[in-house]
C-alpha positions, 0 to 999 in steps of 0.5 A: 499500500502507498505511503505518504510522508509530508515534509515541510523544509526550505531545503527542497534539494535535500528531498528532490530525489525521493519525492514525487509531488511538490507542494508549495504553502505561501500564507496557509495556502497551497499554491501548487500541488503537482507531480515532480515531473510537471516542473521538470518538464514544463517550467524553464528558464530561457535566457534572451537577448534582451531586444523587447517584444515583452508585451507579446509574451503570455504574461500568465505563463511568466513566472519570473523576469531578471536580467540586465539591459542585455541580456534577460532571464524568463521563468515560464510555464509552457511546452518549450518549442512553443515558448521558444517559438513566442520569443522568436516572433517577440524578435528575441533571440533565444541564447539558452533554455534550461530545465529548473531543480526542484528547488528553484521550481519551489521558489519560482511559485513562491516569488509569483504569489507574493507579486 
């Protein structure tokens, strides 16, 4: 029979190899509760040359935007090919796409909730 163990921690990376679900609590509210393979597959960091065109990106998919006048890193939820095409259509130079760790995904969910 399946066993459930609930671990509350800020050190998600310590349990990453053991967890099959991720839940993030913020102010007593469960933000997401998803299988751990979902953020690994659908939450990515896209590094692009800062060429404008941000207004044409789907804002509900943007979690975080960090960067400078030369380069920006977007943390976005969605199909990698679709998101890459949206950047290209917006005139942005896509420089890198990478998956996030569960720790980075949890932080992205918390920061999105705080906005």
